[in-house]
C-alpha positions, 0 to 999 in steps of 0.5 A: 507089303505097302506101308500104310498111308495117312492122308488128310483131305482139308476142305475150307468151309464156304471159302469165299463167302466165309471170308466175306462174312469174316471181314464184314461183321454185317454179313455174319449169320446172313445169307450171302452169295459171292458172284457176278453183280448182275442177275445173269451172272452165277453164284461162285460161293454161298454161305451156309445160311444161303444154302438153307434156301437151296443156293449153291455155286454155279446157280444163276444169280436170278434163280438164287434171288428167287429162292432167297429174296434176302440174299446179299450179293458180294462181288468176288475179290479173287486176289484177296482169296488167293492171299488168304489161301497162301496163309492156309497152305503155309499152315499145311507146310508146317506139317508136311511137304507132300501137299496136292492143292486142288483149288484155293480152298482144298488140298490133299496132305500125305502126313505119313512121314510126319507122324513121328514128329507130330503124333497121330494123323488125328492129332495133326488134323486137329491141330491144322483145324485149330490153327486155321480157326485161331490164326485166320478166323475161318473153319475147315472140314477134314477127312482122315483116311488111308487113301485120297478117295476115302479122305475126300468122302470123309471131309464132306460127311460132317460139314461145316467144321467137321473132322471125320476119321475112316480107318481100314476097319470102318471103311465098309460100314461108313461108305456102304450106306452113302448114296452112290453120287458121293463117288467121284465120276458118278454124274447125273446121267450115270446116276439115272442109269444106276437108279434104273437098275436098283443101285442107290447106295455104295453097298448096292454098287459094291455088291452088284453083279458084273453084268449090271456094272459092265452095262453101265461102266464097260471096261471101268466096271472093276475100277468102279467096284474098287472105288465103292470098296474104298480102294484107291492107290493114287499118291498125293502129288506134291505139285499141281501144274496149271494147264491154263489161266483165264478170266471171263465175264457174263455181261448184264447187257449184251455187247453190241458194238466193237468198242465195247467188245474191245474194252471188255477184252482189255479188262479180261486180258489185264486180269489174265496177264496179271495172274500169269505174272503172279505165277512168273509164267508165260502163255505160249497160246492165247485163247478166246471164248465167246458166248452169244445171246442164244448161248452158242459158244465159240472158241478161238486160239493162236500161238504167241511168238514169243510166249508172253504174259505182257498185257499189251502183247496178249491184248493185241493177239486177242483183239486180232482173234476177236476182230476176225470172229466179228467179221465172220459173225457181223452184228452178233451180240456177245453175252460172255467173253473170256480170255485165257493163256495155255501152253504155260511155262517159263521163258525159253529164249532160243533166239538171241535176236528175238525180243526179250520176254520177262516173266515179270512183264513189262515195266508198266505191267510191273508198276501196275501190279505193285499198285493193285497189290497194295491198293486193290484191283480197281485202283489202276486201269488202262484208259482204254478199258474204262467206260466212255462216261 
């Protein structure tokens, strides 16, 4: 018989926007959107005051301003958000080593082995929320359940600053009235098909005849019914490995000449390579993402020999890809540019005569990282990445 598990899903409330409101008292109780500085960018996060106007993450900034004319736009500070995230996760580690981070502001915690030390799972959730509030002046919503699926649903039922507990005996009565869209994997198209056959709630999904579910979910019909019944056997993974690290930007004005394209490529490469060095990993492949004025998106990639996190090495490889693309598409205007590294890992020095690769980067990279860590991302930049004026 499988021992009963105690799983928490902790979700910080409006994370980026809440940090900006915490750090700047003038933003408190006002509609705030963190995101791109131009109308062509998108919202990365919205405060709850902005959400009342229908402003949500991934919404184009121009649409957000149309919905909320008084919206205050704030440029993202990813290095700062990451630093605060480390403080949040440090609090988690005080209660359990079994943590599965989903993002900077969201994680599953298996506290089954911590109950003898800290008491009930509810007590642990309450204490985590208190410490986040008292030590970081932020709020989190927590779901408590016997598995990851139900805990994640629970954390979203009473936001912000909520604590919802769903026990084995209350799973059905809690989940049944909820709309089917709260289940992971139910996207817009699937939702339309479910509504078309009269399935709107989790209860209706759980009790639907096999023929209806099989017509929509095929061989995953039974798994979908299990999810609607609150059944989930997945364990909390103690580590989540990055598959890729990237940076991209949508420009307020399309890039039309090679100098501008190369300058923005270098800026994005600096951001990507710094993130690689912060994690002490290298990229075995560099990826380039290009979106043009008509929204057509192109991707290009090439291997790195040896794998690297050096700004200069990644930039030269990315520049080669970009120049080749420009030759294939002369005169094309670039709306979005992105640089990423994948095939991530520690340095593997197989050739004694190959150039040495350091996970900390070149001396110049290390010095630049130290200056930016102390004085901010904009404190130092390569001259080639600056505007000519």
